[in-house]
LUMMARKOL-872757 format. One line per 5 residues: number of its first residue (from 1); for each residue x, y, z of C-alpha. Coordinates in steps of 0.2 Angstrom, whole numbers. Each point is the difference from the previous one (the first is absolute). Layout:
# LUMMARKOL-872757
NUM> X:Y:Z; ...
***
This chain:
# LUMMARKOL-872757
1> -175:-299:-189; -14:9:-6; -5:15:6; -17:-2:6; -4:18:1
6> 0:3:-16; -12:-16:-6; -20:2:2; -9:-7:14; -3:-16:-9
11> 18:-2:-6; 5:1:17; -10:-13:5; 5:-10:-16; 17:3:5
16> -1:-6:19; -9:-16:-5; 12:-4:-14; 14:2:16; -8:-8:10
21> -2:-15:-13; 19:0:-3; 5:1:20; -12:-17:2; 7:-9:-16
26> 18:5:7; -7:-9:15; -5:-14:-7; 15:-1:-11; 10:0:17
31> -8:-12:10; 1:-13:-15; 20:4:-1; 9:-14:5; 11:-1:15
36> 21:2:-5; 6:-16:8; 21:-2:1; 12:-13:7; 15:6:9
41> 17:-12:4; 5:2:18; 11:13:-1; -15:10:-10; 6:-2:-19
46> -16:1:-10; -1:-19:-9; -16:6:-12; -19:4:2; -14:-13:3
51> -13:0:-13; -6:-18:-4; -9:-3:17; -14:-12:1; -7:6:16
56> 6:13:11; -5:9:16; 9:10:14; -7:3:18; 4:14:9
61> -3:0:23; 3:15:10; 17:-5:9; 1:-17:-3; 7:-10:-15
66> -14:-2:-16; 2:-13:-12; 2:-3:-18; -2:-11:-13; 4:-2:-19
71> -3:-17:-12; 14:2:-16; 2:-11:-15; 15:-11:6; 8:3:-19
76> 0:20:3; 19:6:3; -3:8:15; -8:-18:8; 14:-9:-2
81> 12:11:6; -11:0:15; -1:-18:1; 17:-2:-4; 7:3:19
86> 18:-7:-1; 5:6:-17; -6:18:3; 10:-1:18; 17:-9:-12
91> -4:16:-9; 2:12:16; -18:5:-2; -3:-6:17; -13:-10:8
96> -15:13:5; -11:7:-15; -11:16:1; -13:7:-6; -9:16:-1
101> -18:4:-6; -4:17:-4; -18:7:-4; -12:15:1; 15:8:12
106> 2:-16:11; 16:-11:3; -1:-17:6; 17:-9:1; 7:-16:7
111> 13:-14:-3; -7:-19:-4; -7:-8:13; 0:-19:-8; -2:-5:-19
116> -5:-17:-7; -4:-6:-18; -16:-10:-6; -8:-8:-16; -19:4:-3
121> -12:-10:-6; 1:10:-17; 18:-5:-2; 7:19:8; 18:2:10
126> -3:11:13; 11:8:11; -11:5:15; 12:13:11; -8:6:18
131> 7:17:4; 1:10:17; 1:17:6; 13:8:3; -8:3:16
136> 8:-16:6; 16:7:0; -3:11:13; -5:-17:11; 18:-5:1
141> 6:12:9; 2:0:19; 3:14:10; 14:-4:14; 2:5:15
146> 15:13:-6; 1:-1:-19; 18:13:4; 7:-16:8; 7:-19:-6
151> -14:-15:6; 13:-6:14; -3:19:10; -18:2:-1; -3:14:14
156> -12:5:7; -14:-13:-3; -10:9:-9; -2:12:-14; -13:14:2
161> -1:17:-10; -14:11:7; -9:13:-11; -10:6:-14; -6:-18:-7
166> 6:3:-17; 14:5:3; 5:-13:16; -5:-14:-14; 10:7:-14
171> 15:3:13; 0:-19:5; -1:-8:-16; 12:13:-7; 13:-5:13
176> -1:-20:-2; 0:2:-18; 19:10:1; 5:-15:6; -2:-11:-15
181> 6:16:-10; 10:8:8; 19:-7:11; 5:16:8; -11:17:0
186> -2:15:10; -19:8:3; -7:17:3; -10:5:15; -15:-4:-8
191> 4:-19:-12; -15:6:-12; 5:18:-1; 4:-1:-21; 20:0:-5
196> 4:-8:17; 7:-15:-10; 1:-5:-17; -9:-13:-6; 5:2:-19
201> 4:-19:-1; -15:-7:13; -10:-14:-8; -14:5:14; 0:17:4
206> -13:10:13; -7:17:-4; 4:13:13; -13:8:13; 10:12:12
211> -6:-3:16; -8:21:0; -9:-4:-18; -7:-15:9; -5:10:18
216> -9:14:-11; -6:-13:-10; -11:-3:16; 2:-19:-2; -3:-8:16
221> 16:-7:11; 5:-19:3; 15:-8:8; 6:-12:-13; 9:-13:11
226> 8:-17:-5; 12:-13:6; 3:-9:-16; -15:2:-6; -5:0:-21
231> -5:19:-3; -16:-4:-8; -7:-9:15; 5:15:10; -6:15:-9
236> -17:-12:-4; -11:7:15; 8:16:0; -6:3:-19; -16:-7:2
241> -1:12:14; 6:14:-7; -10:-2:-17; 16:1:-8; 8:-9:-15
246> 15:-9:-10; 1:6:-15; 15:-8:-11; 8:5:-19; 11:-6:-10
251> 10:14:-6; 1:-2:-19; 18:10:-7; -5:12:-16; -20:-1:6
256> -2:6:16; 8:15:9; 11:-3:12; -10:-2:17; 14:6:14
261> 7:13:-5; 17:3:2; 1:-18:-4; 3:-10:-17; -9:-17:3
266> 3:-15:-9; -9:-8:-14; -12:-8:11; 1:4:16; -13:-4:11
271> -9:18:6; -8:-4:17; -10:14:9; -14:2:11; -13:12:-3
276> -19:3:11; -13:-2:-14; -13:2:12; -2:16:10; -9:-10:14
281> 8:8:16; 2:17:-10; -14:3:-11; -9:-9:-14; -17:-10:0
286> -7:-13:7; -18:0:-7; -17:10:-4; -15:-2:-12; -2:6:-20
291> -12:13:6; 15:12:13; 14:-9:-5; 14:-8:8; 3:6:16
296> 19:8:3; 6:-9:18; 15:-3:10; 3:-15:15; 6:2:15
301> 0:-11:17; -11:4:16; 9:4:13; -2:-18:7; 8:-6:-15
306> -12:-15:-3; -15:11:-9; 5:7:-19; -7:17:-1; -1:8:-18
311> -4:17:-4; -6:13:-12; 13:10:-9; -8:17:2; 0:11:-16
316> 10:-11:-12; 7:5:-15; 1:-9:-18; 19:-4:-4; 8:12:-15
321> 4:-15:-9; -20:-4:-4; 0:17:-9; 9:-6:-13; -8:-6:-15
326> 4:-18:-9; 10:-4:17; -2:-17:8; 4:-1:17; -8:-2:17
331> 6:11:15; -1:-9:19; -9:13:6; -14:2:-13; -4:-18:-7
336> -12:-1:-15; -2:-13:-6; -17:-10:4; -10:-16:-9; -17:2:1
341> -10:-17:2; -14:-2:-14; -2:-10:-17; 14:8:-8; 14:3:9
346> 16:-1:0; -2:-14:17; 2:-20:-4; -1:-5:15; -3:5:17
351> -4:-7:18; -4:9:18; -1:-6:15; -5:8:15; 3:-8:17
356> -5:6:18; 12:0:15; 0:-11:12; 8:2:18; 1:19:6
361> 13:-6:13; 17:-9:0; 10:-8:13; 20:-2:-4; 14:-9:13
366> 3:-14:12; 16:6:7; 4:16:11; 7:15:-8; 21:1:-1
371> 8:3:16; -18:-4:12; 4:-20:6; 23:3:1; -5:17:10
376> -13:-10:12; 14:-14:0; 13:11:5; -8:9:11; -9:-17:11
381> 20:-8:-2; 5:17:9; -12:-1:13; 2:-17:2; 18:1:3
386> -1:16:11; -13:-10:12; 14:-15:1; 11:15:4; -8:4:15
391> -2:-15:9; 17:-6:-6; -4:-17:-11; 3:-2:-16; -4:10:-16
396> -19:-7:-6; -4:16:-11; 3:-15:-14; -12:-14:7; -12:14:3
401> -2:4:-15; -3:-17:-9; -15:-4:10; -9:20:-2; 5:-2:-17
406> -15:-13:0; -12:16:4; 7:15:-9; 11:-3:-14; -12:3:-18
411> -13:7:13; 4:20:-2; -2:9:-15; -2:-18:-10; -15:7:-11
416> -8:15:-8; -12:4:-12; -6:13:-11; -18:5:-6; -5:9:-15
421> -12:17:5; -5:-2:-19; -7:-17:1; -9:4:18; -8:14:-8
426> -7:-10:-17; 0:-16:5; -18:1:9; -5:-9:17; 1:-18:-2
431> 18:-1:-8; 14:-13:2; 11:5:14; 18:-5:-4; 13:-14:-6
436> 17:-2:6; 17:5:-12; 10:-15:-8; 16:9:1; 8:15:16
441> 1:-11:13; 8:12:12; -10:12:5; 4:18:-2; 14:0:-12
446> -1:6:-17; -2:-18:-7; -16:-1:11; -7:14:-8; 4:-4:-17
451> -9:-15:3; -15:5:6; -2:13:-14; 1:-13:-12; -13:-10:8
456> -13:15:-1; 6:2:-17; -4:-18:-3; -17:2:7; -3:17:-5
461> -15:2:-12; 6:5:-20; -5:1:-16; 10:-7:-14; 0:3:-17
466> 10:-9:-12; -5:3:-18; 5:-4:-20; 1:14:-12; 5:4:-19
471> 12:10:-8; -7:15:-7; -18:1:5; 1:14:0; 15:0:10
476> 19:-5:-7; 14:-10:10; 17:4:-2; 13:9:9; 14:15:-2
481> -15:10:-11; -6:-11:-10; -16:-7:12; -12:7:12; 7:-12:15
486> 12:-13:1; 6:-11:14; -5:9:17; -11:13:-4; -14:1:8
491> -17:-3:-10; -17:1:7; -16:-13:-6; -20:1:4; -7:-15:11
496> -11:-10:-9; -16:5:4; -16:-10:8; -10:-6:-17; -12:-10:10
501> -13:16:2; 3:14:-11; 8:-2:-20; 11:14:5; 17:1:12
506> -4:4:19; 16:-2:5; 10:17:-8; 15:-3:12; 17:1:-8
511> 13:-9:9; 19:6:-5; 16:-12:-1; 16:-3:-5; 4:-10:-15
516> 9:-17:7; 1:-10:-17; 4:4:-16; 0:-12:-15; 5:1:-18
521> -5:-16:-12; -1:-2:-19; 2:-12:-10; 0:-5:-22; -19:3:1
526> -2:14:12; 7:14:3; 10:8:14; -13:5:16; 3:4:16
531> -9:-9:14; -1:14:18; -5:-6:16; -4:10:16; -4:-6:15
536> 6:-19:4; -2:-11:18; 12:8:9; -6:17:-4; -6:4:16
541> 16:-3:8; 0:14:13; 14:12:1; -4:3:19; 5:-16:3
546> 17:1:-13; 4:17:9; 1:-7:17; 8:-17:-9; 13:12:-3
551> 1:7:19; 0:-18:7; 15:-4:-12; 9:13:8; -3:-6:17
556> 6:-16:-6; 13:7:-8; 4:10:18; 0:-20:7; 14:-5:-14
561> 11:15:6; -1:-8:17; -8:19:9; -11:-10:12; 1:-17:3
566> -10:-17:-6
***
């Protein structure tokens, strides 16, 4: 490295310019570098490296299974091996075929969903293979009522584990993966404590996060509960509520460091982790503008659990990781990647939609809260029987109650409502008044509270934003230190301005959201290109609603456990 202090000012400038050009050239070459595609047997023995594809694209989706596509010449040896299923099975190489795709520090792994052969007009014979991401494997785990017992003895009626969301979800998955991987086992007090059980031969492993670590991290609490639900279905709302991301990665022996201390994983083991890349409830950014910068905020619920409050972070500090020259990453507490609107920016297409709220009030119910009807019925029957005994006639309490039910049944504590104070303040004198909730027909229950919150959310005002951005303009997409951001990270984009009144952008507001989808695509005519999408139609799902959903599920759980009646 040249010592700049020994050079003149002109030489220093020239040297800095040369280094800058070299760095830009290195970035350009890295973006053009083709992905590494490897084909594996079901036992995760390497079958070969695929490099003859006509077309390929692979999709990452946050907390869901993306898909992949490869079109391969049929005369390729790997294509023949994939297509000849019976011969592959007879050779002991099993039915399933797996692929790993690595580019810019990111890895996509999955198995064959289906494949077919076609002859095209130009005479070429092509094997088209559709792949499904390894996230799909997590869809195949049920959360048993009691994972420690056989299926014919499942007590209690439902499984539940309250705690910080990362720890509780990992514990649920870990215990049910263990049902597959181990016949007999013993656990420490905290199953997520490293070294609590040997996983060296497991095909799916859960990266440990202890209860205390998750508690100290400030992850919001949840109560995952299941009566033979799929783990992915059970965890979906919790992940969205806490803004957590599931990360999966195949361990490649000789290339990756062992991800779990004290364990020596087998090649191809699927390592599952749950991480908070958002920082929504602790410290992050939810917007700003190009002049004052992105505001540091955190979210919390209002006292009525109806409205959400965004608080400013007092005296925020810049992360130390940003002070390391040349390091590419995004810290959730201080996201910085912003795409500005203009003719020559990284935004290829954008869609911004503003929707005003409708009703200021929601009504829910139809049936009395638990025990109200029953208590009134019991009181009437008791009074009737006591009266009959006093005049020495047969008991008449049941008959009296049967008639009285016409008047009192589902009449008391059968309806409830919720009103948004924020909407009342901002909707004006003439405004839509109320709607009835579609669900939660039993008033003054957790389910009804969820229904109110859900209906208020569906009638809310919101600003949604959905954009497609281009890699390397100016930010690079990549994982594990190879890019400025990746799936699940928060990035910002400037809203499209009003060009009807001026040639300049009037609205300078920056909206920040998580990257929800990434696609890596290339063919023989085009180099590999990342396409990222931030925001989508489900972007505005209400976090308060999902939090209440977790609580309402807990109410359903109590019902399943027969702690209360019907």
